[in-house]
C-alpha positions as CSV (number, residue, x, y, z in Angstrom):
1,M,18.7,-4.1,-9.5
2,T,15.6,-2.1,-9.9
3,V,12.5,-2.3,-7.7
4,S,9.1,-0.8,-8.4
5,L,6.0,-0.9,-6.1
6,S,2.3,-0.4,-6.5
7,T,-0.8,-1.1,-4.5
8,H,-4.6,-1.4,-4.7
9,V,-7.0,-0.8,-1.8
10,L,-10.3,-2.6,-1.9
11,D,-13.2,-2.0,0.5
12,T,-14.6,-5.5,0.9
13,A,-17.6,-4.3,2.9
14,T,-18.9,-2.3,-0.1
15,G,-17.3,-4.4,-2.9
16,K,-15.7,-1.2,-4.3
17,P,-12.2,0.3,-4.6
18,A,-11.2,2.6,-1.8
19,A,-10.5,6.0,-3.4
20,S,-8.4,8.7,-1.7
21,V,-6.6,6.5,0.8
22,T,-3.3,8.0,1.8
23,V,-0.4,5.5,1.3
24,E,3.1,6.2,2.5
25,L,6.4,4.3,1.8
26,L,9.2,4.6,4.4
27,C,12.7,3.2,4.6
28,G,13.8,3.4,8.2
29,A,12.6,6.9,9.4
30,D,12.8,8.4,5.9
31,L,9.6,9.0,3.9
32,V,10.3,7.7,0.4
33,A,6.9,8.3,-1.2
34,S,3.4,9.5,-0.3
35,T,0.3,9.4,-2.5
36,A,-3.4,8.7,-2.4
37,T,-5.3,6.0,-4.2
38,D,-7.1,7.0,-7.4
39,A,-10.8,6.5,-8.1
40,D,-10.1,2.8,-8.9
41,G,-8.2,2.4,-5.5
42,R,-4.8,2.1,-7.2
43,A,-1.5,3.9,-6.5
44,R,2.0,3.6,-7.8
45,L,4.5,4.4,-5.1
46,A,7.8,4.1,-6.8
47,E,9.4,3.2,-10.1
48,S,13.0,2.9,-9.1
49,L,13.8,1.8,-5.5
50,D,16.9,0.2,-4.1
51,P,16.3,-3.3,-2.8
52,G,15.8,-3.4,1.0
53,R,13.4,-3.4,3.9
54,Y,10.5,-0.9,3.7
55,R,7.3,0.0,5.6
56,L,4.1,0.4,3.6
57,V,1.6,2.5,5.6
58,F,-2.1,2.9,4.7
59,H,-4.5,5.4,6.3
60,P,-7.8,3.8,5.4
61,P,-11.3,5.4,6.0
62,S,-12.3,2.9,8.7
63,P,-14.0,3.4,12.0
64,F,-11.6,0.9,13.6
65,F,-8.3,1.0,11.6
66,T,-6.7,4.4,11.5
67,R,-3.4,3.0,10.2
68,V,-2.3,-0.3,8.7
69,E,1.4,-0.8,8.4
70,L,3.2,-3.6,6.6
71,E,6.9,-4.2,6.8
72,I,8.1,-5.7,3.5
73,V,11.4,-6.8,2.0
74,L,11.8,-5.8,-1.7
75,E,14.3,-7.4,-4.0
76,D,14.7,-7.1,-7.7
77,G,11.5,-6.6,-9.8
78,H,8.0,-5.3,-9.5
79,Y,5.9,-5.7,-6.3
80,H,2.1,-5.2,-6.1
81,V,0.8,-5.2,-2.6
82,P,-3.0,-4.9,-2.3
83,L,-4.9,-4.2,0.9
84,L,-8.4,-5.6,1.4
85,I,-10.2,-3.6,4.1
86,S,-13.6,-3.7,5.8
87,P,-14.8,-1.9,8.9
88,F,-13.2,-4.4,11.3
89,S,-10.8,-6.5,9.3
90,C,-8.0,-6.3,6.8
91,A,-5.7,-8.5,4.8
92,S,-2.9,-8.1,2.3
93,Y,-0.9,-10.3,-0.1
94,R,1.7,-10.0,-2.8
95,G,-0.1,-9.6,-6.1
96,S,1.3,-9.4,-9.6
């Protein structure tokens, strides 16, 4: 089985993509990938992961949130996990 993962960070306060947001992927205590979103707010974290439980950690430019962490279970296939963020709220979902 092969697993891939991407994300997209959108600033809902400005209605624009959030560029240069650091995003980390961890499995247990191990850092699997680290990158920053591009000008369109997008980032590909991994093309070939083992299925399992991971932590997706965002470091958004927010006056309130300094870290947003999601624990996710990845099985076979591609996963796209966007983060919608504003100064005092955030939401995520599984996209396609």
